[in-house]
C-alpha positions in Angstrom: 10.3 68.5 112.9 13.6 68.8 113.9 14.4 72.2 115.7 18.7 72.2 115.3 22.0 71.0 116.3 21.8 72.7 119.5 21.9 69.7 122.5 18.8 70.2 124.3 18.1 68.8 127.8 14.8 67.7 129.7 14.4 71.2 131.1 13.8 72.4 127.6 11.1 70.0 127.3 9.6 71.4 130.3 10.0 75.0 129.3 7.8 74.6 126.6 4.7 76.8 126.2 1.9 75.5 127.7 0.1 73.2 125.3 3.1 72.6 122.8 3.9 68.4 123.1 7.8 67.5 121.8 9.9 64.7 122.1 13.8 65.0 122.9 15.7 61.9 121.1 19.0 62.4 121.3 19.3 65.6 122.4 17.3 66.8 119.4 13.7 68.2 119.9 11.1 67.0 117.5 7.2 68.7 117.6 4.2 66.5 117.9 1.0 66.8 115.9 -2.1 66.5 117.3 -3.7 63.1 116.5 -6.9 62.4 114.3 -10.1 61.1 115.4 -8.9 57.9 113.2 -6.2 57.4 115.6 -8.1 58.8 119.0 -10.5 55.4 118.3 -8.1 53.2 117.7 -5.8 54.4 120.6 -8.7 54.6 122.5 -9.8 50.6 122.2 -6.5 49.2 121.9 -6.3 51.3 125.7 -9.5 49.9 126.7 -8.5 46.1 125.7 -5.3 46.3 127.2 -6.5 47.8 131.0 -9.1 45.2 130.7 -6.6 42.3 130.4 -4.2 43.7 132.7 -6.9 44.6 135.4 -8.0 41.0 135.0 -4.8 39.1 135.5 -1.4 41.2 135.4 -1.8 43.1 138.8 1.7 44.6 138.7 1.3 46.0 135.1 -0.5 49.2 134.0 -1.1 50.9 130.8 -0.8 54.7 130.5 -1.8 56.7 126.8 -0.6 59.7 125.5 0.4 62.0 126.7 2.5 59.9 129.0 6.3 60.7 130.1 8.9 58.2 129.2 12.3 59.0 129.9 14.3 56.2 128.0 17.8 57.2 128.6 18.7 60.3 130.6 22.5 59.8 129.3 21.4 60.6 125.4 18.7 63.3 126.4 15.8 60.9 125.5 12.0 61.6 126.3 9.2 60.4 124.2 5.5 60.0 124.7 4.4 57.1 123.1 0.8 56.6 122.2 0.6 53.8 124.4 3.2 52.4 127.2 2.5 49.3 129.4 5.0 49.3 132.4 5.1 46.0 134.2 8.0 47.0 136.8 6.3 49.7 139.6 10.1 51.1 140.1 9.6 52.6 137.0 7.0 54.7 137.7 6.8 58.2 139.4 5.0 61.2 139.6 6.6 62.3 136.8 5.9 59.1 134.0 8.2 56.2 133.6 12.2 55.9 134.0 13.5 53.8 131.7 12.0 51.2 129.1 8.7 50.1 129.4 7.9 46.7 128.4 5.4 47.4 125.5 5.1 50.3 123.4 2.4 51.2 121.2 3.1 53.9 118.1 -0.1 54.7 116.1 1.7 56.1 112.7 0.4 59.5 111.3 1.6 60.9 108.2 3.8 63.3 110.3 4.8 60.5 112.6 6.4 58.0 110.1 9.8 59.0 110.2 9.7 59.0 114.1 7.8 55.9 114.6 9.4 53.4 111.7 13.2 54.5 112.5 14.1 57.0 115.1 11.5 55.4 117.8 12.7 51.9 116.4 16.1 52.0 117.0 15.7 53.7 120.5 13.1 51.5 121.4 15.4 48.2 120.4 18.7 49.9 122.4 17.2 50.9 125.4 15.3 47.5 126.1 11.6 47.7 125.1 10.7 44.2 125.2 7.8 44.5 122.7 7.1 47.4 119.9 3.9 47.8 117.9 3.6 50.2 114.9 -0.1 50.5 113.9 -0.5 52.1 110.5 -4.3 52.8 110.0 -3.4 54.5 106.5 -1.5 51.6 105.4 -3.8 48.9 107.1 -0.8 47.5 108.8 0.5 46.2 112.3 4.3 45.6 112.5 5.5 44.1 115.8 9.2 43.7 116.7 9.8 41.3 119.7 13.0 42.0 120.5 13.1 40.0 123.5 12.8 37.0 121.1 14.5 38.4 117.9 11.3 38.5 115.8 9.4 40.7 113.3 5.8 40.0 112.3 3.5 42.0 110.6 -0.5 42.1 110.1 -3.5 43.3 109.2 -5.9 45.5 110.3 -8.2 42.8 110.0 -6.7 40.3 111.9 -6.0 39.2 115.4 -2.9 39.6 117.2 -1.4 38.2 120.1 1.0 39.9 122.3 4.4 38.7 122.7 4.8 39.8 126.5 1.6 38.3 127.7 0.9 34.5 127.2 -2.7 34.8 126.6 -3.5 37.8 125.2 -5.1 38.3 121.9 -6.1 41.9 120.3 -8.9 41.6 117.5 -8.1 45.0 115.1 -11.2 43.6 113.0 -13.1 44.6 115.9 -11.9 48.3 116.6 -11.4 49.4 113.0 -15.2 48.7 111.4 
C-alpha cells in the first residue's frame, strides 16, 4: 500500500512504529504484510541451500533473509527488504545492511506483493545493478529469472531444478522444497 504523494526519506522509515515493516521506493513508502507459512518454508529452504553453497565455495559472499535493509539508491530514496539477498562485495555491507545493489535478489510473491515484485522492484533492481533477480510465485507455480548481466529471461516451475546464473556450479532443486 502506498502512502501518498509526499516524498519520504530513509528517516521516515527509521521513524516507523516498532514492528511496522515498509519499503521506500522513489520516495514513496509501501507497507509490507506478514509472509504466510508457505512463503517462510520456501524462504528458509532457499536460504539454507544458498548458505551451504556459499559457506563451501564463495567465502566473500553472504546471504541474508528478510528483514534485511538494502539501500539500493539513496539519491532516489530507495530502501527495500528483499526476501533473500546475496552480496559478494563485502565493502557494500555495514551494520545497517547493504549499501548498493546485491548480486542476487530473490522475492517470494504473495498476493499483496504482486505489483511490487513483478513491476516496481523488477525495474529498480535492473536499474541499480542487481546481477540476477528471481521471482518465486508459489501460488502460480512459477519461477521467473532475470539475468540482467546477460540480458536473459528464463522461467521454470516449482517442480524443476534451476541453475543459478551468478555461480557456475549451483543448481537449486525446487521439487525438494515444495513437497
